[in-house]
C-alpha positions as CSV (number, residue, x, y, z in Angstrom):
1,M,63.8,6.3,13.9
2,T,64.0,7.4,10.2
3,D,67.7,6.7,9.5
4,I,67.1,3.1,10.7
5,A,66.4,0.4,8.2
6,L,63.0,-1.6,8.6
7,H,62.8,-5.1,7.4
8,P,58.8,-5.4,7.9
9,R,57.6,-9.2,8.2
10,I,54.2,-10.0,9.1
11,R,52.8,-12.4,11.0
12,H,48.8,-13.2,12.9
13,W,48.3,-11.4,15.8
14,R,48.6,-12.8,19.5
15,S,46.9,-12.1,22.6
16,D,50.4,-10.3,23.6
17,D,50.3,-8.3,21.1
18,A,48.1,-6.0,22.1
19,P,50.1,-3.3,24.0
20,A,52.5,-3.0,21.1
21,L,48.9,-2.5,18.9
22,F,47.4,0.4,21.7
23,A,50.6,2.0,21.8
24,A,51.0,2.0,17.7
25,V,47.5,3.3,17.1
26,A,47.6,5.8,20.1
27,D,51.1,7.4,18.9
28,S,49.6,7.3,15.3
29,L,46.0,8.5,16.0
30,S,46.3,12.0,14.7
31,T,46.3,10.3,11.4
32,L,45.1,7.1,11.6
33,S,41.6,8.9,12.3
34,R,41.1,10.4,9.2
35,W,41.2,7.2,7.1
36,L,39.8,4.7,9.9
37,P,36.7,4.9,11.6
38,W,38.0,3.0,14.5
39,A,41.0,5.5,15.4
40,T,39.2,7.4,18.0
41,P,40.0,9.3,20.9
42,D,38.7,6.5,23.4
43,Y,41.3,3.7,21.9
44,D,42.7,2.1,24.7
45,L,44.3,-1.3,25.5
46,A,40.7,-3.0,25.8
47,R,40.1,-2.3,22.4
48,A,43.2,-3.5,21.3
49,Q,42.5,-7.0,23.2
50,A,38.8,-7.4,21.5
51,W,40.4,-6.3,18.0
52,I,43.2,-9.2,18.0
53,A,40.4,-11.7,20.3
54,H,38.1,-11.0,17.1
55,C,41.4,-11.4,14.3
56,M,42.0,-14.7,16.1
57,R,38.9,-16.0,15.7
58,M,38.3,-15.0,12.2
59,Q,41.6,-16.7,11.2
60,E,40.6,-19.7,13.0
61,A,37.6,-19.9,11.0
62,D,39.5,-18.9,7.9
63,D,37.3,-15.8,7.2
64,E,39.8,-13.2,7.4
65,H,43.7,-12.9,7.9
66,H,44.8,-9.8,9.8
67,F,48.5,-9.6,10.4
68,G,50.7,-7.3,12.7
69,V,53.6,-6.0,10.9
70,F,56.5,-5.9,12.5
71,D,60.6,-5.3,12.1
72,D,62.2,-8.5,11.7
73,A,65.5,-6.8,13.3
74,S,63.7,-5.5,16.6
75,G,60.6,-6.5,16.7
76,A,58.9,-3.1,16.8
77,L,55.3,-3.2,15.4
78,L,55.2,-1.1,12.5
79,G,51.7,-1.5,11.2
80,S,49.1,-3.9,10.3
81,V,47.7,-5.8,7.2
82,G,44.7,-7.7,6.6
83,L,42.6,-9.9,4.0
84,N,39.1,-9.4,4.7
85,Q,35.8,-9.3,3.1
86,R,36.6,-12.5,1.6
87,I,33.8,-14.1,-1.0
88,R,34.9,-17.9,-1.1
89,A,32.9,-18.6,-4.3
90,N,34.6,-15.9,-6.2
91,R,38.0,-16.9,-4.5
92,A,38.0,-13.2,-3.7
93,A,39.1,-10.8,-0.8
94,N,39.9,-7.1,-0.2
95,L,43.3,-5.9,1.3
96,G,43.5,-3.1,4.0
97,Y,46.8,-1.8,5.3
98,W,48.0,1.0,7.5
99,V,51.5,2.1,9.3
100,A,52.2,3.8,12.7
101,E,53.5,7.3,12.2
102,T,56.9,6.3,13.2
103,A,57.5,3.8,10.1
104,R,56.0,6.1,7.2
105,G,57.4,6.4,3.9
106,R,60.1,4.0,4.3
107,G,58.1,1.2,2.1
108,V,56.5,-0.7,5.0
109,A,53.0,-0.6,3.4
110,V,54.2,-1.9,-0.1
111,A,56.0,-4.5,1.5
112,A,53.4,-5.9,4.3
113,A,50.9,-5.3,1.7
114,R,53.2,-7.9,-0.9
115,Q,53.6,-10.4,1.9
116,A,49.8,-10.7,2.7
117,A,49.1,-10.6,-1.1
118,R,51.6,-13.7,-1.5
119,H,49.4,-15.1,1.3
120,G,46.5,-14.8,0.2
121,F,47.2,-16.6,-3.2
122,Q,49.4,-18.9,-2.4
123,T,48.0,-20.1,0.9
124,L,44.1,-19.1,1.0
125,G,44.2,-19.9,-3.5
126,L,42.6,-16.2,-3.3
127,Q,42.7,-15.4,-7.5
128,R,41.6,-11.7,-7.0
129,I,42.6,-9.0,-4.3
130,A,40.7,-5.9,-3.9
131,I,42.2,-2.5,-2.4
132,Q,39.4,0.0,-1.8
133,V,40.9,3.6,-1.3
134,A,39.5,6.7,-0.3
135,P,39.7,9.6,-3.7
136,D,42.0,12.0,-1.2
137,N,43.6,9.2,0.6
138,H,47.0,9.3,-1.7
139,A,49.3,7.4,0.3
140,S,47.4,4.4,0.1
141,Q,46.4,4.8,-3.7
142,H,50.8,5.1,-3.9
143,V,50.9,2.0,-1.8
144,A,47.9,0.3,-4.4
145,M,50.4,1.8,-7.5
146,K,53.5,0.3,-6.0
147,L,52.2,-3.0,-6.0
148,G,51.0,-3.1,-9.5
149,A,47.7,-3.3,-8.5
150,V,45.3,-2.2,-11.6
151,C,42.9,1.1,-10.9
152,E,39.6,-0.6,-12.0
153,G,37.6,2.5,-11.2
154,I,35.2,4.0,-8.7
155,A,32.8,2.2,-6.2
156,R,30.0,4.3,-5.8
157,N,29.0,4.0,-1.9
158,G,32.0,1.4,-1.7
159,L,33.5,2.8,1.7
160,A,31.1,3.1,5.0
161,T,32.7,6.2,6.8
162,P,31.0,7.9,10.2
163,D,29.5,10.8,7.6
164,G,27.5,7.8,5.8
165,P,28.5,6.1,2.5
166,A,31.7,7.1,0.0
167,E,33.4,6.8,-3.0
168,A,36.6,4.2,-3.4
169,I,38.9,4.4,-6.0
170,V,39.1,0.4,-6.7
171,Y,42.6,-1.2,-7.7
172,S,42.8,-5.3,-7.9
173,L,45.7,-7.7,-7.7
174,I,45.4,-11.1,-9.5
175,P,48.3,-13.8,-9.1
176,A,50.5,-12.9,-11.9
177,D,51.3,-10.0,-10.0
178,I,53.6,-11.6,-7.7
179,A,55.8,-12.7,-11.0
180,L,56.3,-9.4,-11.9
181,W,57.4,-8.1,-8.6
182,E,60.0,-10.7,-8.5
183,G,60.8,-10.1,-11.9
184,R,59.6,-12.9,-13.6
185,V,57.4,-13.2,-16.5
186,D,54.9,-16.6,-16.3
């Protein structure tokens, strides 16, 4: 699959996406499990269905917006991206992303994160999107930097892990960053 061009597009999850989500997670478990506490060997179709149902409820409530990342040409699931931990009073949210093993290293996370950030700024009216990354998660840091996110420092106990609280490197995006992606100066 690495020689085929990918054209990532995001859309909100639908209940019929559960089998593809389960398959993508199962195929990528060895790398996802290091960073995502829910990616465990007992991950099954029922958990994929429950997650999608949760995402649909959160979207309906306009609290969180989670998206599947699909190849526009083939329809294959490439990963997931989402805006969560929304703070309405501050017009802020966190951005998270993961990419299936077969699609890594091909710009999928950057393209999907840009689309999710646009949705956050243009549709949800956010003024700030934070990305919190484990210090040794170099791939996610690379995505944040490719987005043009500003590194703001370390959040002590910024991440919850199975081993307890852990530090996070905090990056941020603001609406003006979209202009930079498109080569404009606003």
